[in-house]
MIDRENFI-344626 format. One record per atom (N, C-alpha, C, O): x, y, z; residue number from 1; residue in one letter. Coordinates in nm, 3 decimals, always signed. Layout:
       xx       yy       zz  seq  type
        X        Y        Z  NUM     A
...
***
This chain:
       xx       yy       zz  seq  type
   +0.085   -0.118   +0.000    1     V
   +0.000   +0.000   +0.000    1     V
   +0.089   +0.123   +0.000    1     V
   +0.192   +0.127   +0.068    1     V
   +0.049   +0.223   -0.075    2     I
   +0.124   +0.348   -0.086    2     I
   +0.037   +0.460   -0.032    2     I
   -0.077   +0.478   -0.076    2     I
   +0.090   +0.536   +0.063    3     E
   +0.019   +0.653   +0.116    3     E
   +0.082   +0.776   +0.055    3     E
   +0.202   +0.799   +0.067    3     E
   +0.000   +0.856   -0.012    4     E
   +0.047   +0.979   -0.076    4     E
   -0.057   +1.087   -0.056    4     E
   -0.174   +1.071   -0.092    4     E
   -0.015   +1.198   +0.004    5     D
   -0.105   +1.312   +0.027    5     D
   -0.231   +1.272   +0.103    5     D
   -0.340   +1.322   +0.073    5     D
   -0.217   +1.183   +0.200    6     G
   -0.330   +1.143   +0.283    6     G
   -0.424   +1.043   +0.218    6     G
   -0.526   +1.007   +0.277    6     G
   -0.391   +0.997   +0.098    7     K
   -0.473   +0.897   +0.029    7     K
   -0.394   +0.766   +0.022    7     K
   -0.271   +0.767   +0.019    7     K
   -0.467   +0.654   +0.020    8     W
   -0.406   +0.521   +0.021    8     W
   -0.431   +0.453   -0.113    8     W
   -0.544   +0.448   -0.162    8     W
   -0.323   +0.399   -0.173    9     Y
   -0.330   +0.337   -0.305    9     Y
   -0.274   +0.195   -0.301    9     Y
   -0.189   +0.161   -0.219    9     Y
   -0.325   +0.113   -0.392   10     T
   -0.274   -0.022   -0.414   10     T
   -0.262   -0.044   -0.564   10     T
   -0.342   +0.010   -0.640   10     T
   -0.166   -0.122   -0.607   11     P
   -0.156   -0.150   -0.751   11     P
   -0.281   -0.223   -0.799   11     P
   -0.344   -0.297   -0.723   11     P
   -0.317   -0.203   -0.925   12     S
   -0.428   -0.280   -0.982   12     S
   -0.385   -0.426   -0.991   12     S
   -0.267   -0.456   -1.007   12     S
   -0.482   -0.514   -0.981   13     Y
   -0.453   -0.658   -0.978   13     Y
   -0.445   -0.712   -1.120   13     Y
   -0.538   -0.698   -1.199   13     Y
   -0.331   -0.775   -1.150   14     K
   -0.310   -0.834   -1.283   14     K
   -0.257   -0.977   -1.268   14     K
   -0.168   -1.018   -1.342   14     K
   -0.313   -1.052   -1.173   15     D
   -0.270   -1.190   -1.145   15     D
   -0.123   -1.199   -1.107   15     D
   -0.060   -1.303   -1.129   15     D
   -0.067   -1.092   -1.049   16     D
   +0.076   -1.094   -1.017   16     D
   +0.106   -1.088   -0.868   16     D
   +0.223   -1.080   -0.829   16     D
   +0.004   -1.090   -0.784   17     F
   +0.023   -1.098   -0.640   17     F
   -0.106   -1.151   -0.578   17     F
   -0.208   -1.161   -0.646   17     F
   -0.101   -1.185   -0.452   18     L
   -0.218   -1.233   -0.381   18     L
   -0.308   -1.114   -0.349   18     L
   -0.266   -1.022   -0.279   18     L
   -0.431   -1.115   -0.399   19     K
   -0.522   -1.002   -0.379   19     K
   -0.547   -0.975   -0.232   19     K
   -0.530   -0.862   -0.186   19     K
   -0.587   -1.074   -0.159   20     G
   -0.607   -1.059   -0.016   20     G
   -0.742   -1.002   +0.022   20     G
   -0.795   -0.913   -0.045   20     G
   -0.798   -1.056   +0.130   21     C
   -0.930   -1.011   +0.174   21     C
   -0.925   -0.872   +0.238   21     C
   -1.021   -0.796   +0.227   21     C
   -0.814   -0.835   +0.305   22     M
   -0.803   -0.701   +0.363   22     M
   -0.798   -0.597   +0.252   22     M
   -0.863   -0.493   +0.262   22     M
   -0.724   -0.624   +0.147   23     R
   -0.717   -0.533   +0.033   23     R
   -0.855   -0.514   -0.028   23     R
   -0.897   -0.401   -0.054   23     R
   -0.926   -0.624   -0.052   24     D
   -1.060   -0.615   -0.109   24     D
   -1.154   -0.537   -0.018   24     D
   -1.233   -0.456   -0.065   24     D
   -1.146   -0.563   +0.113   25     Y
   -1.231   -0.492   +0.209   25     Y
   -1.205   -0.341   +0.204   25     Y
   -1.299   -0.262   +0.201   25     Y
   -1.077   -0.302   +0.202   26     L
   -1.043   -0.159   +0.201   26     L
   -1.085   -0.092   +0.070   26     L
   -1.126   +0.024   +0.070   26     L
   -1.075   -0.163   -0.041   27     I
   -1.122   -0.109   -0.169   27     I
   -1.274   -0.093   -0.166   27     I
   -1.327   +0.011   -0.205   27     I
   -1.344   -0.197   -0.119   28     D
   -1.490   -0.193   -0.114   28     D
   -1.542   -0.084   -0.021   28     D
   -1.651   -0.031   -0.042   28     D
   -1.466   -0.051   +0.083   29     S
   -1.509   +0.053   +0.177   29     S
   -1.453   +0.191   +0.140   29     S
   -1.459   +0.285   +0.220   29     S
   -1.400   +0.203   +0.019   30     D
   -1.349   +0.331   -0.035   30     D
   -1.235   +0.391   +0.048   30     D
   -1.217   +0.513   +0.048   30     D
   -1.159   +0.308   +0.117   31     K
   -1.042   +0.356   +0.192   31     K
   -0.913   +0.336   +0.114   31     K
   -0.809   +0.390   +0.150   31     K
   -0.921   +0.259   +0.008   32     L
   -0.805   +0.224   -0.073   32     L
   -0.845   +0.231   -0.220   32     L
   -0.951   +0.181   -0.258   32     L
   -0.762   +0.294   -0.302   33     V
   -0.791   +0.312   -0.444   33     V
   -0.682   +0.245   -0.526   33     V
   -0.564   +0.252   -0.492   33     V
   -0.721   +0.179   -0.633   34     E
   -0.623   +0.119   -0.723   34     E
   -0.556   +0.228   -0.806   34     E
   -0.622   +0.312   -0.867   34     E
   -0.423   +0.224   -0.808   35     K
   -0.345   +0.319   -0.888   35     K
   -0.210   +0.255   -0.916   35     K
   -0.147   +0.201   -0.825   35     K
   -0.166   +0.260   -1.039   36     D
   -0.037   +0.202   -1.075   36     D
   +0.071   +0.310   -1.077   36     D
   +0.052   +0.418   -1.133   36     D
   +0.182   +0.279   -1.015   37     F
   +0.301   +0.364   -1.015   37     F
   +0.410   +0.287   -1.088   37     F
   +0.411   +0.164   -1.083   37     F
   +0.501   +0.355   -1.156   38     N
   +0.615   +0.282   -1.211   38     N
   +0.728   +0.284   -1.108   38     N
   +0.729   +0.365   -1.016   38     N
   +0.822   +0.193   -1.125   39     K
   +0.929   +0.175   -1.027   39     K
   +1.010   +0.302   -1.004   39     K
   +1.037   +0.339   -0.890   39     K
   +1.049   +0.370   -1.110   40     N
   +1.129   +0.492   -1.096   40     N
   +1.054   +0.602   -1.023   40     N
   +1.112   +0.675   -0.942   40     N
   +0.925   +0.613   -1.050   41     E
   +0.841   +0.711   -0.981   41     E
   +0.835   +0.681   -0.831   41     E
   +0.847   +0.771   -0.748   41     E
   +0.817   +0.553   -0.797   42     L
   +0.812   +0.514   -0.656   42     L
   +0.944   +0.543   -0.585   42     L
   +0.944   +0.598   -0.475   42     L
   +1.055   +0.508   -0.647   43     I
   +1.186   +0.532   -0.586   43     I
   +1.208   +0.681   -0.565   43     I
   +1.252   +0.722   -0.457   43     I
   +1.178   +0.762   -0.665   44     Y
   +1.195   +0.907   -0.654   44     Y
   +1.109   +0.963   -0.539   44     Y
   +1.158   +1.037   -0.455   44     Y
   +0.982   +0.926   -0.538   45     K
   +0.891   +0.978   -0.435   45     K
   +0.930   +0.928   -0.296   45     K
   +0.916   +1.001   -0.198   45     K
   +0.977   +0.804   -0.287   46     Y
   +1.019   +0.749   -0.157   46     Y
   +1.140   +0.825   -0.105   46     Y
   +1.144   +0.863   +0.012   46     Y
   +1.239   +0.847   -0.190   47     H
   +1.361   +0.919   -0.150   47     H
   +1.332   +1.064   -0.109   47     H
   +1.403   +1.121   -0.027   47     H
   +1.228   +1.122   -0.167   48     N
   +1.192   +1.261   -0.137   48     N
   +1.081   +1.271   -0.033   48     N
   +1.021   +1.377   -0.015   48     N
   +1.055   +1.161   +0.037   49     N
   +0.954   +1.156   +0.143   49     N
   +0.817   +1.204   +0.098   49     N
   +0.743   +1.265   +0.175   49     N
   +0.783   +1.177   -0.027   50     E
   +0.652   +1.214   -0.080   50     E
   +0.550   +1.102   -0.059   50     E
   +0.429   +1.126   -0.068   50     E
   +0.598   +0.981   -0.033   51     I
   +0.510   +0.867   -0.010   51     I
   +0.559   +0.787   +0.109   51     I
   +0.674   +0.797   +0.150   51     I
   +0.468   +0.707   +0.164   52     R
   +0.503   +0.606   +0.266   52     R
   +0.453   +0.472   +0.214   52     R
   +0.354   +0.467   +0.142   52     R
   +0.522   +0.365   +0.251   53     L
   +0.487   +0.231   +0.206   53     L
   +0.444   +0.145   +0.324   53     L
   +0.500   +0.155   +0.433   53     L
   +0.345   +0.059   +0.300   54     F
   +0.292   -0.029   +0.403   54     F
   +0.260   -0.165   +0.344   54     F
   +0.231   -0.178   +0.225   54     F
   +0.266   -0.266   +0.429   55     L
   +0.213   -0.398   +0.396   55     L
   +0.085   -0.415   +0.476   55     L
   +0.076   -0.368   +0.589   55     L
   -0.014   -0.481   +0.416   56     I
   -0.139   -0.506   +0.488   56     I
   -0.173   -0.654   +0.480   56     I
   -0.142   -0.721   +0.382   56     I
   -0.239   -0.702   +0.584   57     N
   -0.303   -0.833   +0.581   57     N
   -0.408   -0.838   +0.690   57     N
   -0.412   -0.751   +0.777   57     N
   -0.492   -0.938   +0.687   58     S
   -0.605   -0.943   +0.779   58     S
   -0.564   -0.979   +0.922   58     S
   -0.641   -0.954   +1.014   58     S
   -0.447   -1.036   +0.942   59     L
   -0.404   -1.072   +1.077   59     L
   -0.322   -0.962   +1.144   59     L
   -0.350   -0.926   +1.259   59     L
   -0.224   -0.910   +1.075   60     R
   -0.137   -0.807   +1.133   60     R
   -0.184   -0.666   +1.101   60     R
   -0.132   -0.568   +1.155   60     R
   -0.281   -0.655   +1.014   61     E
   -0.337   -0.529   +0.970   61     E
   -0.236   -0.447   +0.891   61     E
   -0.212   -0.480   +0.775   61     E
   -0.177   -0.341   +0.946   62     V
   -0.089   -0.252   +0.869   62     V
   +0.051   -0.250   +0.931   62     V
   +0.065   -0.235   +1.052   62     V
   +0.153   -0.265   +0.847   63     A
   +0.291   -0.259   +0.894   63     A
   +0.371   -0.164   +0.805   63     A
   +0.364   -0.172   +0.683   63     A
   +0.446   -0.072   +0.868   64     D
   +0.534   +0.020   +0.796   64     D
   +0.641   -0.057   +0.719   64     D
   +0.689   -0.161   +0.766   64     D
   +0.676   -0.008   +0.603   65     V
   +0.785   -0.065   +0.523   65     V
   +0.892   +0.041   +0.507   65     V
   +0.863   +0.155   +0.472   65     V
   +1.017   +0.003   +0.533   66     H
   +1.130   +0.092   +0.513   66     H
   +1.225   +0.026   +0.415   66     H
   +1.266   -0.088   +0.435   66     H
   +1.258   +0.096   +0.309   67     L
   +1.344   +0.042   +0.204   67     L
   +1.486   +0.095   +0.217   67     L
   +1.507   +0.211   +0.252   67     L
   +1.580   +0.010   +0.188   68     C
   +1.721   +0.050   +0.181   68     C
   +1.761   +0.042   +0.034   68     C
   +1.790   -0.065   -0.018   68     C
   +1.761   +0.158   -0.031   69     L
   +1.791   +0.162   -0.175   69     L
   +1.924   +0.227   -0.199   69     L
   +1.967   +0.240   -0.314   69     L
***
């Protein structure tokens, strides 16, 4: 999950990851919006503190992600 400007985004599903029930729930409740970012855009925005990254699942809920690039 990507947080940018107070909004939460997830990549659109293209059979390339596990969709997950928490992801579906957050999309259905309008708390999460599908949006695709390219890798270079994500790296740039992450380095400039324009976005935050999170992992979500139904058991642990939300966990901060910190990248070492």
